N, C-alpha and C positions, 0 to 999 in steps of 0.2 A: 550625478545625479544624483540620490540617497532612491533607495526603495525597503517598502514594507512589506515583509511577507506575513500573513498571517499562519502561525503553524495551528492553533485552538487559543477560541475565547470569542468568535465573532458567531456570530446567528443562533447563540444558543448561551444556555448559563455552565459553562464550560472549564478546565483546564484554564489557565492564562501564559501563552507564550506569543511570544510576536519575535519574528527575525529583522535586522532592520542589517541590510548594508551598508556601508556608506565611508568613502576613502580608502576602501580596499582593507575593512575590516566589515566581520562580521561579529553582532552583537546583541546577542536573547535579554529580550524588556519580558523579567520575568519567567520564571521556569516549574510554572504548578502542576498538580496532579487532579488527579480527575473525582468529584465531589461525591458520584453516585458508586456505589457500591460493585467492585472490578472497573469500573470505568478507569481507564489510562491508556493519556495522549501518544499518538507517537512517536517518541523523541529520535527512534534510531535512523531516520530519515533525514534531521535538520545536519548531520553532518559534524565539523568541527567546528568551536567559533571561538572567535578572541577573548571573548569578555560574556557575564550574565552580569545583569543588573536589577538587582530582589527591591519590589517596590516595599513591602513588607511579607512576614514570617508568616501568615494563614496557607495552609494546604492549598488551597486552590492556586495559591502564586509562587510557592514555594516548595511544594511536595515532594517534588522528581529532584530535590537537588543531592541526593546519594546515589543518583546517579549520571555524576559530572563525566566517569568515564565513557559516557554515551557520545559525547559530544568536545572531546579532547580535553579535558579535566583543565576549565578556564578559569583565569582569577573571577571571581563574587564579590562583585560591586554592591555592601548596604552599608546601610549605618548602625553604628555602634549597639543600637536597642533591638533592633531585625537580628541581628546576630547572634546576641545576647539567646534569644527566643529559639534562637537556631544549634545554640550548644551540642555537642556529640554528633549532629549531622554532618558539620561540614569539618571538612578538614582545613586546620588552623592557615596551613600552609596556603588555603585559596584564598582566603577572606581578606577583604582589603574595603577598609572602613571609609564612609563618605558621610557630609554633614548633613543634616535635618534641615537646614536651608541655607542654602552658600552654593558652589562653583568645586569642580574636579574635572580633570583629563580620564577617560578611559583608552586604552589604545591609538593615545593621539584625538581621541572624538572629546570637545569640549562637550559640559552637560550643565545643567543648574536642576536642583530640588528646591522642593517644599514642604510643609507638612500637610500631611493631605484628611487628618481629620477623623481618619479612621479606625488606624491605630496605632496602637505607642510606636514611635520609631517609625511609624510609615510614612513616605513622599511622592511626591510624583516627579516624573522628569521634565525636563526642557532640552532640545538637543538642537542646535544648530545644525543649518541646513541652508545649502545654495538657494533653495526654494520658498525658503522663507519660513523655517524652523518645524519643529515638530514637537508636542507635547503629547505624551504617555500618563495618564492619571494614576494608573492602577487602579485601585480603589477607592473613593472617599467619599467622604459626606463634608455636607457646608451647615448642617444641625449641631454637631454635639456639644456638646455643655462642658466637657475634658478636655479634649482635644480640638487644637488648632486646625483651621483651612486659610494656608495660604496661596492666592490667586497667583497663579501661573501668568510668564511674559506672555505676549505675542505672537503666535503661531500661526503656519497657515495649514497646518494638519491637525487636526487633534480628535487623538486615538482614547475615549472616554470611558468610562465607568458610568454603564445608562444599566443598569441593574434591575433597575422597579421599571425599566419600559414610560409607561404614563403615569404613574403611582402620583398623587397629587396629594396626599392627607400630612401633613405638619405631623412633628414630632410632637409637639407639647399634647396633642391632642390624646396623642399613644400614649404619651406617659399617664395622663390622666385615667385611660382606660384601664392601664395595668394596673393603676394604684387602686383602683377600686376594685376590681375584682380579686387582690391579692388581700385585701380587709380579710382577717383571722387567718389567716396564713396562704403560703404560695414559695414554691421555689420556679426565679428566674433565672434560665438556662441560658448558658452565654457561651463562646468561645473565649480558650486563654488569649491573652495580646488584642484582649478588642473591646468590647461596650462595657466590660465587667465594669470600671470605675464609672462610668455616666451613668450608668444603672443604681448603682450604689448609692450615689449622689442625687438622681433623682429622686429614687424610694425616698432617701432623708426628707429630702424638701419637700416631701409630701407628708411627713409626719410618723412613717411608720420607723420601728425599729429594727435596723438591719443587722442582719447576722450574713456572714460569706463563707466559702469555703478558704482552704490558706492561700491557693494561688492567688483567687483574688482578692484576697489582703494584702497580698506580696505587690502586684499593680497596685491598689487603691492608694498605699501608705508610697510607693515608688513615685507615683503622679500629684499625689495632693499631702504626703507628709501623716496623714488622719489615718487612723484604727480604730479599725470595726471588730465587734466581735467574732472568732475563730469556732467552728462548727464542722464535727465529723460526721459520719455516717452512724456513729451513736447518740452522739449527744445532741444530734438537730433534732427540733420538736415541730411537726405539724403546724402548730399555730404561730410559727414564727414566718416573717419574710427575710426569706435566703436566695442569694446570688452567688452561685453554683454556673462552676465547668461541667461537662460538656455543654457546646451548642444544642445537639438531639439528644441527650441521655446515653451517650454511647461508651462515656467512661468519664473519668472525676465523679466528683461528690453526686451530680446529676443522677449518673449510675447505679451509684450504692442508694439514694435516697430512691430512686426507683423501686429496690425490690423491695422496699421495705413497704411499701402502697396503701399508706392513710399520707402519703403528701400530695397537694394538689401542685401540678406542674404547667409552666407557659416557655411556651416554642415561639420565637419569633427569626429565627433564622432562615435560610433557606432550609428545605428539608429534603432531602435527598429519600431515595427507594432504598429500600433495609434498612434504613436507620430506627430506630427502635420509635423516635418521637412519632414516625410516620403511620406505625400500626398503631400506638396511645390514641393518635386525633382521631385517626376511622374510627376507632372505637369509641369514640368519645368518652377517654379516661384521661385527656389532659387538651388543654386548649393553645389556640395559636392565636399571639395577637401582633400584630405588626408593631417591630420599633425603627427605626429609621435609621442604617448606617453606609445607606447609600443614594445618590443625589435622586431627589425627584424628577420630573417630565420640566419642570420651570428652570431647578438648576440648572439641567446639562442645558439649557438652551441661552440660559444667560450668563453659561460660561463658554459658552462657544464663541457669544457677540464679543463676549469681555477679552479674546482670545483674537476675535479676528479670524475668523477659521474657512477658511474657502472650503476645505474638505473636514466631513466628521465621521469617523467610526464610532458609531454607538456598541461597546463591548457587553459581554455577559448577557445578552437580553436576546430574543428572539422576536424580529422588529414586526413580522406578522402580525405579533400581540399589542403593539405600541404603535396605532395610526395614528394619535396626535403628536407624538413626538416626530415621525416621521416627516406629518403635513408643516410641520412647528421648522424641522431642521432645511427641508425643500430641495431645493438641488446641490446643496453642501453634502446631502448623503450619502455614504461612500458603505456597498457590502463586500466590495470584492475581493479576493485572496489575496492580490498585489496589487500596491500603491505605490507610485514615485510622492515622494516626501520631499 
């Protein structure tokens, strides 16, 4: 029997680290770091593992990758695009390339991947188990305009991104609200390797003359082949609609424009304590407008039904804040730290 142990990522928005023990092997699904300032998961207690499987390159899923020695310096399995985003942070001899859609073996365990719709190169994982299979979604989105979500195969256990809890609002409505606010100029702040391409395409489709940071320009061209005008901290103008990194103005072009104080900033990601965005929003000097990059309540329930899951672990959310999702999952809901899968 295979066993899942939650190291971090259940019952709150925190680093994603999940340990699966099967067929005498110990593997980690994601190896993230905390989102809040000075928040770091306890990885020293994990012990040596045989492999790490990364769903995508965002900090809360891959941010502990610089501490491979704490878990025995295992091989790290990730897609080619995810590994590109991690260049310089991961020893080359540790990297193992996996498909964005397909099957592979890690330490004798048979796994399947599919595209997650959340980040370029991001994937979910399906692992065969004697109890009927296990799906770990990492972060997913079923609404992205520029990134595809592939539905996973049946699985008795589903460890699913439920970051938004009971949220039901459609992305199309959110795009309309952000487009209206951006009239006359605004900076849409987003993480690298994330929603940047979607934001650029959506704002352009709404009739805005979109400008981008250099990092976002590279992502858009790689994904679509299209080029958009690039601005930097000196050439950007307040009346432009600009898509820029980083998501909370902690770095990148967003941080540079924040220093100029004449730009309107729009934030749409999780805002951790200590981030520049938190203080700006609290002082009404910037706005937070949602942009779905995680599944809504209905998406989570539909995915659980699609997989035929008998037990569902909703990750990255405090379930006391999501009573409707809890009722929808009913007897399938699992919140224990250890689960047989």
